[in-house]
SEPA-506341 format. One line per field, with one value per residue (C-alpha): x, y, z; residue number from 1. Coordinates in nm, 3 decimals, decimal comma. Example, Ala and Ser with C-alpha at 12.3 -4.5 7.8 and 13.67 -1.06 7.14 Angstrom:
// SEPA-506341
east <- [1,230 1,367]
north <- [-0,450 -0,106]
up <- [0,780 0,714]
seq <- [1 2]
// end
This chain:
// SEPA-506341
east <- [1,798 1,740 1,957 2,226 2,225 2,117 1,837 1,915 1,623 1,517 1,652 1,375 1,266 1,376 1,102 0,962 1,065 0,728 0,771 0,723 0,398 0,446 0,229 0,249 0,333 0,630 0,787 0,722 0,874 1,184 1,210 1,169 1,389 1,672 1,639 1,658 1,925 2,170 2,142 1,952 1,668 1,607 1,350 1,066 1,171 1,133 1,017 0,790 0,448 0,538 0,625 0,971 1,216 1,551 1,921 1,944 1,577 1,711 1,958 1,659 1,436 1,727 1,768 1,372 1,420 1,688 1,412 1,233 0,915 0,947 1,096 0,785 0,537 0,337 0,111 0,237 0,060 0,304 0,237 0,241 0,511 0,855 1,075 0,899 0,954 1,256 1,033 0,758 1,038 1,181 0,824 0,787 1,138 1,055 0,708 0,504 0,148 0,181 -0,116 -0,080 -0,320 -0,483 -0,334 -0,569 -0,821 -1,014 -1,077 -1,075 -0,909 -0,627 -0,443 -0,301 -0,006 -0,013 0,270 0,249 0,311 0,670 0,984 0,954 1,286 1,415 1,270 0,923 0,941 1,053 0,766 0,507 0,576 0,583 0,266 0,142 0,259 0,044 -0,262 -0,179 -0,070 -0,315 -0,609 -0,873 -0,939 -1,278 -1,366 -1,574 -1,295 -1,111 -0,742 -0,516 -0,201 0,116 0,296 0,192 0,435 0,372 0,545 0,614 0,740 0,850 0,838 0,942 1,065 0,742 0,555 0,414 0,392 0,368 0,225 0,212 -0,090 -0,377 -0,474 -0,471 -0,236 -0,483 -0,792 -0,621 -0,570 -0,935 -1,057 -0,819 -0,955 -1,293 -1,195 -1,035 -0,732 -0,550 -0,460 -0,334 0,000 0,015 0,314 0,326 0,655 0,805 1,126 1,274 1,603 1,764 1,697 1,320 1,361 1,270 1,336 0,991 0,703 0,433 0,175 -0,092 -0,053 -0,222 -0,549 -0,725 -0,720 -0,354 -0,176 0,109 0,409 0,580 0,897 1,105 1,383 1,661 1,955 2,163 1,944 1,611 1,397 1,132 0,916 0,732 0,402 0,258 -0,090 -0,355 -0,455 -0,780 -1,031 -1,189 -1,301 -1,397 -1,674 -1,721 -1,368 -1,468 -1,637 -1,882 -1,623 -1,434 -1,714 -1,745 -1,355 -1,326 -1,619 -1,472 -1,550 -1,928 -1,946 -1,811 -2,062 -2,360 -2,227 -2,226 -2,534 -2,740 -2,579 -2,713 -2,402 -2,387 -2,175 -2,285 -2,001 -1,867 -2,049 -1,785 -1,525 -1,206 -1,082 -0,729 -0,659 -0,447 -0,358 0,022 0,166 0,535 0,756 0,573 0,672 0,867 0,749 0,832 1,102 1,045 1,301 1,386 1,419 1,186 1,316 1,018 0,975 0,639 0,417 0,327 -0,002 0,015 0,045 0,423 0,425 0,734 0,977 0,953 0,570 0,538 0,691 0,478 0,153 0,221 0,288 -0,044 -0,230 -0,103 -0,162 -0,513 -0,585 -0,547 -0,694 -1,005 -1,105 -1,324 -1,393 -1,469 -1,675 -1,805 -1,460 -1,468 -1,257 -1,063 -0,982 -0,598 -0,477 -0,287 -0,608 -0,749 -0,419 -0,444 -0,812 -0,730 -0,452 -0,643 -0,883 -0,596 -0,695 -0,373 -0,453 -0,162 -0,262 -0,429 -0,533 -0,606 -0,852 -0,954 -0,993 -1,266 -1,441 -1,335 -1,048 -0,991 -0,818 -0,688 -0,622 -0,424 -0,556 -0,320 -0,105 -0,110 0,238 0,363 0,182 -0,108 -0,329 -0,645 -0,613 -0,440 -0,658 -0,901 -0,912 -1,189 -1,353 -1,642 -1,396 -1,238 -1,580 -1,683 -1,359 -1,464 -1,812 -1,778 -1,562 -1,700 -1,528 -1,853 -2,060 -1,844 -1,919 -1,722 -1,672 -1,504]
north <- [-5,435 -5,162 -5,040 -5,269 -5,105 -5,274 -5,078 -5,070 -5,165 -4,871 -4,953 -5,072 -4,800 -4,522 -4,248 -4,177 -3,806 -3,614 -3,373 -3,012 -2,872 -2,603 -2,309 -1,920 -1,963 -2,186 -1,928 -1,646 -1,834 -1,929 -1,555 -1,422 -1,697 -1,609 -1,263 -1,300 -1,555 -1,366 -1,013 -0,854 -0,766 -0,416 -0,227 -0,329 -0,688 -0,980 -0,951 -1,257 -1,180 -0,837 -0,680 -0,728 -0,430 -0,524 -0,382 -0,205 -0,064 0,306 0,176 -0,035 0,297 0,496 0,262 0,277 0,674 0,644 0,487 0,668 0,527 0,638 1,018 1,054 0,977 1,232 1,039 0,754 0,523 0,364 0,114 0,205 -0,027 0,059 -0,101 0,170 0,457 0,577 0,556 0,773 1,027 1,033 1,111 1,417 1,532 1,525 1,701 1,397 1,350 1,086 0,849 0,614 0,340 0,363 0,077 -0,251 -0,034 -0,001 0,378 0,465 0,392 0,650 0,939 1,206 1,324 1,711 1,900 2,251 2,570 2,689 2,515 2,166 2,009 1,642 1,638 1,718 1,446 1,207 1,302 1,304 0,928 0,818 0,627 0,950 1,184 0,999 1,077 1,429 1,531 1,296 1,426 1,139 1,008 0,788 0,536 0,800 1,057 1,098 0,961 0,867 0,678 0,670 0,403 0,171 0,052 -0,252 -0,408 -0,779 -1,086 -1,289 -1,242 -1,400 -1,302 -1,420 -1,126 -1,368 -1,173 -1,299 -1,068 -1,117 -1,315 -1,088 -0,969 -0,589 -0,520 -0,708 -0,556 -0,205 -0,291 -0,383 -0,094 0,139 -0,077 0,030 0,394 0,354 0,493 0,211 0,239 -0,018 0,186 0,189 -0,021 -0,193 -0,221 -0,351 -0,312 -0,588 -0,747 -0,975 -1,288 -1,221 -1,283 -1,648 -1,729 -1,918 -1,947 -2,231 -2,110 -2,310 -2,090 -1,787 -1,699 -1,425 -1,179 -1,187 -0,873 -0,930 -0,727 -0,565 -0,441 -0,576 -0,349 -0,431 -0,290 -0,431 -0,487 -0,426 -0,684 -0,638 -0,963 -1,183 -1,106 -1,447 -1,351 -1,080 -0,809 -0,867 -0,620 -0,537 -0,679 -1,052 -1,077 -1,450 -1,431 -1,178 -1,279 -1,093 -1,048 -0,848 -0,614 -0,570 -0,472 -0,276 -0,034 0,090 -0,248 -0,222 0,098 -0,018 -0,341 -0,103 0,105 -0,221 -0,373 -0,049 -0,096 -0,420 -0,632 -0,936 -0,929 -1,244 -1,328 -1,647 -1,861 -1,979 -1,738 -1,884 -1,536 -1,488 -1,279 -1,563 -1,622 -1,575 -1,947 -1,867 -1,765 -1,611 -1,239 -1,160 -0,917 -0,563 -0,430 -0,075 0,187 0,550 0,599 0,867 0,828 0,849 0,551 0,430 0,165 -0,077 -0,200 -0,480 -0,281 -0,220 -0,011 0,207 0,203 0,567 0,559 0,235 0,428 0,748 0,505 0,365 0,702 0,808 0,539 0,568 0,938 0,877 0,693 0,999 1,271 1,404 1,429 1,598 1,442 1,697 1,509 1,584 1,721 1,811 1,575 1,900 2,023 1,962 1,883 2,224 2,404 2,270 2,340 2,685 2,738 2,581 2,821 3,118 2,991 2,937 2,582 2,359 1,980 1,763 1,504 1,543 1,202 1,319 1,112 1,381 1,142 0,961 1,280 1,319 1,421 1,367 1,639 1,495 1,718 1,552 1,523 1,703 1,458 1,570 1,631 1,489 1,655 1,794 1,483 1,549 1,931 1,962 2,204 2,020 2,101 2,353 2,157 2,408 2,672 2,455 2,357 2,721 2,801 2,541 2,599 2,848 2,632 2,553 2,201 2,028 1,964 1,839 1,551 1,595 1,282 1,310]
up <- [-1,552 -1,756 -2,059 -1,942 -1,590 -1,236 -1,078 -0,691 -0,487 -0,259 0,113 0,379 0,601 0,358 0,371 0,019 -0,129 -0,162 -0,415 -0,334 -0,433 -0,695 -0,585 -0,615 -0,225 -0,299 -0,534 -0,267 0,003 -0,211 -0,283 0,063 0,221 -0,041 0,032 0,403 0,404 0,162 0,341 0,048 0,273 0,355 0,609 0,664 0,795 0,757 0,403 0,461 0,363 0,218 -0,132 -0,025 0,007 -0,135 -0,148 -0,495 -0,499 -0,532 -0,818 -1,006 -0,981 -1,124 -1,385 -1,464 -1,486 -1,762 -1,997 -2,238 -2,148 -1,783 -1,933 -2,168 -1,910 -1,746 -1,547 -1,351 -1,090 -0,851 -0,572 -0,216 -0,101 0,053 -0,240 -0,501 -0,250 -0,490 -0,801 -0,624 -0,527 -0,873 -1,003 -0,779 -0,866 -1,214 -1,174 -1,294 -1,190 -0,938 -0,832 -0,525 -0,442 -0,098 0,091 0,105 -0,071 0,219 0,251 -0,114 -0,433 -0,548 -0,423 -0,636 -0,456 -0,455 -0,314 -0,121 -0,329 -0,366 -0,428 -0,255 -0,159 -0,121 0,233 0,104 -0,120 0,097 0,334 0,067 -0,063 0,308 0,475 0,640 0,402 0,118 0,352 0,411 0,045 -0,111 -0,318 -0,327 -0,676 -0,736 -0,982 -1,169 -1,219 -1,523 -1,517 -1,800 -1,724 -1,919 -1,691 -1,424 -1,161 -0,982 -0,679 -0,728 -0,523 -0,816 -1,203 -1,498 -1,852 -1,984 -1,810 -1,528 -1,182 -0,821 -0,573 -0,189 -0,249 -0,122 -0,495 -0,411 -0,748 -0,941 -0,797 -0,853 -1,230 -1,277 -1,138 -1,331 -1,644 -1,561 -1,545 -1,903 -1,731 -1,894 -2,256 -2,495 -2,504 -2,112 -2,014 -1,674 -1,501 -1,188 -0,999 -0,815 -0,744 -0,972 -0,765 -0,801 -1,188 -1,303 -1,683 -1,640 -1,432 -1,463 -1,699 -1,514 -1,188 -1,352 -1,442 -1,633 -1,337 -1,284 -1,432 -1,686 -1,668 -1,983 -1,823 -1,549 -1,396 -1,167 -1,027 -1,303 -1,599 -1,791 -1,944 -2,176 -2,124 -2,376 -2,216 -2,264 -2,133 -2,175 -1,930 -1,730 -1,893 -1,557 -1,223 -1,268 -1,027 -1,027 -0,844 -0,566 -0,257 -0,054 0,201 -0,017 -0,078 0,283 0,343 0,022 -0,029 -0,374 -0,511 -0,381 -0,561 -0,901 -0,885 -0,810 -1,113 -1,338 -1,216 -1,283 -1,633 -1,658 -1,663 -1,494 -1,147 -0,958 -0,699 -0,606 -0,377 -0,149 0,036 -0,112 -0,231 -0,371 -0,061 0,049 0,424 0,478 0,478 0,483 0,784 1,059 1,135 1,425 1,698 1,629 1,859 1,982 1,861 1,931 1,563 1,425 1,034 0,783 0,602 0,383 0,469 0,161 0,084 0,302 0,625 0,664 0,954 1,016 1,261 1,392 1,342 1,542 1,856 1,786 1,770 2,103 2,256 2,109 2,226 2,580 2,584 2,460 2,765 2,984 2,750 2,667 2,291 2,047 1,697 1,422 1,175 0,797 0,698 0,340 0,118 -0,008 0,335 0,416 0,740 0,716 0,669 1,001 1,193 1,080 1,182 1,511 1,570 1,478 1,743 2,015 2,020 2,080 2,105 2,210 1,950 1,618 1,464 1,101 0,933 0,684 0,375 0,588 0,674 1,058 1,295 1,645 1,879 2,206 2,504 2,795 3,135 3,374 3,575 3,927 4,070 4,393 4,667 4,460 4,526 4,283 4,287 3,933 3,725 3,476 3,103 3,007 2,743 2,731 2,628 2,363 2,204 2,209 2,031 1,768 1,714 1,448 1,253 0,883 0,890 1,025 1,351 1,655 1,887 2,242 2,443 2,784]
seq <- [1 2 3 4 5 6 7 8 9 10 11 12 13 14 15 16 17 18 19 20 21 22 23 24 25 26 27 28 29 30 31 32 33 34 35 36 37 38 39 40 41 42 43 44 45 46 47 48 49 50 51 52 53 54 55 56 57 58 59 60 61 62 63 64 65 66 67 68 69 70 71 72 73 74 75 76 77 78 79 80 81 82 83 84 85 86 87 88 89 90 91 92 93 94 95 96 97 98 99 100 101 102 103 104 105 106 107 108 109 110 111 112 113 114 115 116 117 118 119 120 121 122 123 124 125 126 127 128 129 130 131 132 133 134 135 136 137 138 139 140 141 142 143 144 145 146 147 148 149 150 151 152 153 154 155 156 157 158 159 160 161 162 163 164 165 166 167 168 169 170 171 172 173 174 175 176 177 178 179 180 181 182 183 184 185 186 187 188 189 190 191 192 193 194 195 196 197 198 199 200 201 202 203 204 205 206 207 208 209 210 211 212 213 214 215 216 217 218 219 220 221 222 223 224 225 226 227 228 229 230 231 232 233 234 235 236 237 238 239 240 241 242 243 244 245 246 247 248 249 250 251 252 253 254 255 256 257 258 259 260 261 262 263 264 265 266 267 268 269 270 271 272 273 274 275 276 277 278 279 280 281 282 283 284 285 286 287 288 289 290 291 292 293 294 295 296 297 298 299 300 301 302 303 304 305 306 307 308 309 310 311 312 313 314 315 316 317 318 319 320 321 322 323 324 325 326 327 328 329 330 331 332 333 334 335 336 337 338 339 340 341 342 343 344 345 346 347 348 349 350 351 352 353 354 355 356 357 358 359 360 361 362 363 364 365 366 367 368 369 370 371 372 373 374 375 376 377 378 379 380 381 382 383 384 385 386 387 388 389 390 391 392 393 394 395 396 397 398 399 400 401 402 403 404 405 406]
// end
């Protein structure tokens, strides 16, 4: 008996209830599952293991754009994920200087989106903030460049009114913030905002889940409300090297560059000995196989590799075509060279590749020329591509040496 009430003994063979472990991943799964099960998730789907795109993302972006902090911002950094695509479009429409991180930080740090001269329209804005557009229109920005940001917009999986933020678990947003702190791009008055669905907002999240590397949020904007958070934690002052593994340096060269700079300045940059990096492996629901589609609509890829429907088809065609083509690699392309410059130079020389794989931000480009497919009755007599004439036409180009391969 306890407090005058009889306590029933547990029934035999009744399994004990094991409480769910409270982790960042458990909150991620809860949010992803809710979005999917309640028809709130948008392309790319499923939203598991992503910064999730949600119904109402354009409305949340429009609500953010109504705030003075956005109206007064001249320079804005926005993550490259799909749910923040409307924010990037509004930045370009309002002629703000827009910076977007290189996805996964694998080939650089930031891109400044520079539109072509003239009067760009809505189609140009949408193209410029797509996955390919951010490469084509992106001007690379390194950690030694001077940047001052008025507003930072991050993607989130879950946030709380206390200012705690949970990303998708691979640490990209936190590392980007640390790099920007090193550049002194973040000032004390630079606000950090996020656009999310209302279901992604929690009143509270367990404080013990968050460490000194986690970036707190100042402003949460949903399709229906604006929340100024209490911001219970401090912003990270930079990259916390003791939380970074050597593997991170290998897959993100920009981190290695920063570490070299800091070591030359005499700062301690010891890495952690065991590779248990915050780049967590996805523990949620596995992704569904992608179905092929004929859609050619332009969408963006997020920091976690959200491949678009139209781009998936194009990539497949390109791979199949490459297997039956000759190609030329143009290397040592200047970082200031734009893809349109190369196209114009090729056109002037009468060179017409069937496929161009532009990697100018990495200093090279592939030009593919289809091998002719013999028609019925032709046998092997179809005319071959005269690669010598192609190379001769390219020889005088000033974009770098040529490396032909059959």
